[in-house]
BABATOR-922370 format. One line per 4 residues: number of its first residue (from 0); for each residue x, y, z of N, C-alpha, C. Coordinates in steps of 0.05 Angstrom, whole numbers, plus 5000, padded with zeros to 4 digits. Atoms other than C-alpha are relative to their C-alpha. Last residue first. Layout:
BEGIN
NUM) X Y Z X Y Z X Y Z | ...
This chain:
BEGIN
170) 4994 5033 5008 5071 4714 4744 5003 5005 4970 | 4991 4998 5032 5081 4786 4778 5004 4961 4997 | 4992 5033 5006 5043 4786 4848 5015 5007 4970 | 4997 5004 5037 5041 4848 4883 5008 4977 4998
166) 4987 5024 5001 5009 4845 4963 4999 4999 4962 | 4994 5000 5030 4987 4906 4993 5016 4985 4992 | 4986 5022 5011 4964 4909 5067 4997 4998 4968 | 5005 5006 5031 4934 4965 5101 5018 4988 4991
162) 4979 5009 5015 4920 4971 5180 4999 4987 4969 | 5006 5018 5025 4873 5005 5211 5024 4993 4988 | 4973 5007 5019 4868 5033 5280 5001 4986 4983 | 4986 5018 5011 4806 5062 5310 5024 5003 4980
158) 5007 5021 4988 4769 5103 5355 5009 4972 4989 | 4985 5014 4976 4802 5156 5321 4994 4988 5022 | 4999 4973 4982 4762 5162 5260 5012 4991 5027 | 4987 4999 4975 4768 5128 5195 4993 5012 5024
154) 4995 4972 4994 4713 5133 5137 5019 4990 5030 | 5014 4995 4974 4707 5073 5098 5011 5030 5010 | 4993 5018 4977 4745 5036 5045 4987 5009 5025 | 4999 4990 4971 4717 5070 4983 5004 4975 5022
150) 5022 5022 4986 4752 5043 4926 5005 5017 5023 | 5021 4985 4995 4806 5086 4879 4976 4979 5010 | 5030 5020 4999 4868 5047 4875 4976 5019 5007 | 5026 4984 4983 4935 5087 4856 4977 4982 4991
146) 5027 5015 5007 5006 5050 4837 4980 5030 5010 | 5000 5032 5020 5087 5049 4838 4961 5011 4991 | 5024 5020 4995 5076 5130 4862 5007 4978 4980 | 5008 5010 5023 5151 5173 4852 4974 4971 5022
142) 5019 4988 5004 5173 5220 4910 4980 4990 4975 | 5005 4988 5031 5241 5204 4890 4970 5014 5001 | 4973 4988 5009 5268 5190 4958 4990 5017 4974 | 4996 4970 4983 5196 5175 4993 5022 5011 4987
138) 4974 5000 4998 5178 5116 4940 5007 5025 5016 | 4978 4974 5013 5108 5119 4942 5023 4991 5013 | 4965 5015 4983 5055 5059 4947 5022 5019 4984 | 4981 5008 5023 4982 5086 4929 5030 4996 5020
134) 4978 5002 4989 4917 5100 4967 5018 4989 4978 | 4986 5009 5022 4841 5122 4948 5030 4990 5014 | 5010 5006 5032 4777 5134 4978 5019 4992 4973 | 4978 5015 5016 4795 5130 5056 4986 4992 4973
130) 5010 5022 5019 4745 5180 5084 5031 4986 4986 | 5023 4995 5029 4779 5214 5142 4990 4980 4980 | 5024 5005 4994 4823 5202 5204 4978 5021 4982 | 5020 5005 5020 4884 5193 5178 4974 4992 4996
126) 4989 4989 5032 4931 5191 5236 4978 4994 4983 | 4993 4965 5006 4914 5199 5313 5005 5004 4970 | 5029 4989 4992 4881 5126 5323 5001 5034 5000 | 5007 5009 4973 4942 5087 5290 4970 5020 5003
122) 5004 4972 4999 4946 5079 5214 4990 5003 5027 | 5015 4995 4985 4990 5017 5207 4996 5036 5006 | 4997 4982 4978 5029 4998 5150 4984 5005 5018 | 5015 5000 4983 5045 4936 5105 5003 5022 5018
118) 4995 4976 4978 5080 4920 5041 4975 4999 5021 | 5027 4998 4986 5074 4845 5012 5010 5034 5008 | 4985 4984 4979 5121 4833 4947 4975 5011 5024 | 5017 4973 4997 5099 4772 4913 5022 5016 5016
114) 4997 4986 5023 5136 4715 4864 4982 5025 5009 | 5006 5014 5027 5151 4674 4930 5011 5021 4977 | 5006 5032 4992 5151 4715 4989 4990 4993 4969 | 5000 5014 5027 5187 4783 4983 4989 4976 5015
110) 4978 5026 5002 5180 4828 5043 4992 5000 4972 | 5014 5017 5021 5163 4904 5050 5017 4972 5009 | 5007 4995 5020 5163 4909 5114 5009 5015 4978 | 4994 5016 5015 5189 4878 5171 4996 5001 4972
106) 4978 5013 5001 5179 4942 5216 5023 4980 4980 | 4997 5017 4978 5117 4971 5190 5029 4990 4997 | 5004 5032 5001 5122 5013 5126 5004 4995 5035 | 4971 5015 5002 5115 5085 5144 5000 4975 4995
102) 4987 5019 4977 5045 5114 5128 5025 4990 5000 | 4986 5018 5007 5025 5173 5085 5012 4990 5023 | 4979 5010 4981 4970 5218 5096 5019 4978 4991 | 4981 5018 5013 4914 5254 5053 5023 4990 5029
98) 5000 5027 4983 4854 5293 5067 5017 4979 4992 | 4998 4989 4971 4876 5367 5042 5003 4968 5015 | 4981 4975 4990 4889 5361 4964 5000 5006 5032 | 5020 4990 4974 4863 5287 4953 5021 5027 4997
94) 5013 4972 5012 4898 5272 4884 4981 5007 5023 | 5026 4999 4990 4942 5215 4907 4995 5033 4996 | 5000 4997 4971 5009 5222 4869 4977 4995 5009 | 4973 5007 4987 5036 5217 4799 4994 4994 5029
90) 4991 4991 4974 4977 5206 4755 5025 5001 5017 | 4985 4974 5000 4987 5195 4684 5004 5015 5032 | 4970 5007 4993 4967 5117 4694 5017 5026 4994 | 4991 4999 5032 4893 5146 4706 5039 4989 5004
86) 4972 5000 4999 4849 5131 4772 5009 5002 4970 | 4993 5025 5008 4784 5162 4774 5030 4995 4997 | 5003 4995 5023 4770 5222 4826 5017 4972 4983 | 5012 5021 5016 4751 5196 4888 5000 4999 4971
82) 5006 4994 5028 4796 5235 4934 4988 4975 4982 | 5031 5002 5005 4798 5221 5001 4996 4998 4980 | 5010 4965 5004 4871 5211 5012 4974 4987 5000 | 5035 4998 5008 4919 5144 5031 4980 5028 5004
78) 5012 4975 4999 4991 5141 5018 4969 4995 5001 | 5026 5010 5010 5028 5072 5034 4993 5028 5004 | 5033 4992 4980 5094 5094 5048 4983 4992 4987 | 5025 5013 5014 5171 5065 5019 4980 5010 5021
74) 5014 4984 5019 5237 5088 5034 4975 4999 4983 | 4997 4977 4991 5261 5056 5102 4994 5027 4974 | 5016 4986 4978 5227 4995 5090 5003 5032 5005 | 4998 5015 4971 5245 4982 5021 4994 5012 5018
70) 5019 4996 4985 5223 5010 4951 5004 4984 5023 | 5012 5027 4986 5289 5020 4925 4974 5008 5016 | 5022 4997 4984 5313 5092 4893 4983 4978 5008 | 4999 5011 4981 5381 5077 4869 4978 5001 5020
66) 5013 4987 4981 5359 5081 4797 5010 4989 5031 | 4999 4970 5003 5402 5064 4739 4987 5016 5023 | 4975 4981 4978 5412 4995 4760 5000 5030 5001 | 4969 4995 5013 5377 4960 4703 5021 5011 5011
62) 4994 5028 5014 5318 4931 4745 5020 5005 4981 | 4990 5025 4979 5314 4992 4790 5013 4974 4988 | 4970 4979 4995 5313 5045 4728 5008 4980 5025 | 4984 5015 5028 5253 4988 4703 5031 5014 5012
58) 4986 5034 5003 5219 4992 4765 5021 5002 4979 | 4984 5007 4973 5220 5074 4772 5013 4974 5000 | 4969 4987 5000 5198 5081 4699 5017 4994 5020 | 4986 5020 5027 5135 5036 4712 5030 5007 4995
54) 4997 5024 4978 5122 5077 4776 5020 4982 4982 | 4967 4992 4991 5131 5145 4729 5003 4970 5020 | 4975 5002 5015 5076 5109 4691 5023 5009 5013 | 4993 4975 5019 5029 5092 4742 5024 4998 4986
50) 4981 5000 5006 4994 5020 4753 5009 5028 4993 | 4994 4987 5029 4924 5028 4763 5032 5003 5007 | 5002 4968 5000 4892 4982 4812 5010 5008 4979 | 4987 4977 5031 4872 4917 4816 4999 5023 5012
46) 4970 4991 5018 4843 4877 4881 4994 5020 4977 | 5015 5002 5031 4789 4872 4939 5031 5001 4984 | 4974 5012 5015 4799 4858 5015 4989 5002 4972 | 5003 4994 5024 4762 4892 5067 5025 4993 4988
42) 4986 5006 5022 4760 4867 5132 4995 5003 4975 | 5010 5004 5025 4716 4893 5198 5026 5002 4985 | 5036 5001 4999 4712 4889 5268 4997 4999 4978 | 5001 4973 5006 4790 4866 5273 4966 4998 5000
38) 5013 5008 5023 4805 4796 5318 4991 5030 4992 | 5016 4972 5000 4857 4807 5368 4994 4992 4969 | 5018 4989 4972 4891 4748 5403 4981 5026 4986 | 5015 5014 4979 4911 4708 5349 4987 5006 5015
34) 5022 5006 5013 4928 4770 5308 4982 4978 5009 | 5023 4978 4993 4981 4790 5354 4973 4994 4989 | 5002 5004 4974 5022 4723 5344 4977 5020 5011 | 5019 5027 4998 5024 4730 5273 4991 4995 5028
30) 5026 5001 5013 5042 4800 5276 4984 4978 5002 | 5017 4985 4983 5096 4787 5327 4977 5000 4988 | 5005 5016 4985 5123 4734 5276 4985 5016 5022 | 5012 5024 5009 5129 4786 5223 4983 4979 5025
26) 4996 5010 5022 5160 4843 5268 4986 4975 4988 | 4996 5027 4990 5126 4889 5296 5009 4986 4982 | 4974 5004 4999 5132 4967 5277 5005 4966 5022 | 4989 5012 5019 5061 4990 5295 5035 4994 5001
22) 4971 4999 4997 5032 4994 5366 5010 4988 4975 | 4979 5024 5011 4954 4985 5349 5024 5013 5001 | 4982 4999 5008 4904 5039 5386 5017 4973 4991 | 4976 4995 4976 4836 5025 5400 5028 5006 4983
18) 4999 4975 4979 4785 4993 5359 5017 4998 5019 | 4999 5007 4977 4809 4951 5294 4994 5021 5022 | 5013 4974 4985 4798 4959 5225 5003 4986 5032 | 5002 5021 4974 4840 4908 5174 4989 5026 5024
14) 4998 4990 4976 4844 4934 5111 4988 4993 5014 | 5023 4999 4981 4863 4887 5051 5008 5025 5019 | 4989 4985 4978 4899 4895 4983 4975 4993 5027 | 5020 5005 4986 4910 4846 4924 5006 5018 5022
10) 4997 4984 4975 4952 4867 4866 4969 4993 5013 | 5024 4998 4985 4965 4825 4805 5001 5006 5024 | 4999 4980 4968 5014 4842 4754 4972 4999 5008 | 5026 4996 4988 5009 4785 4696 5009 5007 5027
6) 4987 5000 4976 5067 4769 4645 4971 5019 5012 | 5025 4984 4984 5051 4743 4578 5018 5000 5025 | 4983 4993 4977 5102 4714 4520 4976 5023 5021 | 5010 4980 4990 5059 4681 4468 5015 5001 5029
2) 4987 5000 4971 5088 4626 4416 4984 5027 5016 | 4995 4982 4989 5055 4606 4352 5006 5002 5029 | 5001 5002 4972 5081 4550 4315 4991 5029 5014
């Protein structure tokens, strides 16, 4: 009899592009209400990313209790940058040299829902106005990035606010 153990790391992400300023730090319920009356001009939804070696080690440390660097609201950011260098597990952060920004988690994020964790951050009109070609989830105390994704998400300008949401599911 053969048995097979397996786990799946699945990540999906979405960038919603809105004209004008969006004030971040809403509760999940406030976001749901807000979205009923505001439509994004564009939504990009994609999947897959590169889990980074340092991020894996950080997760195992949290899992066994040897790390206190949790990916919680006050210690997690989503970083965006303009580098299109291919993702590799050995990388430790964004690859952009100048055009990069780290966005704080919105007030109620990250959240756990079933077998998933959802991270969300808002880039208002005055933040991250450059080509978004890469993004990471970063633990701010340790500086460790969990993952890195390279994909052309467009060029953000000061006329827009963008919301980036990443959902990680383990199954």
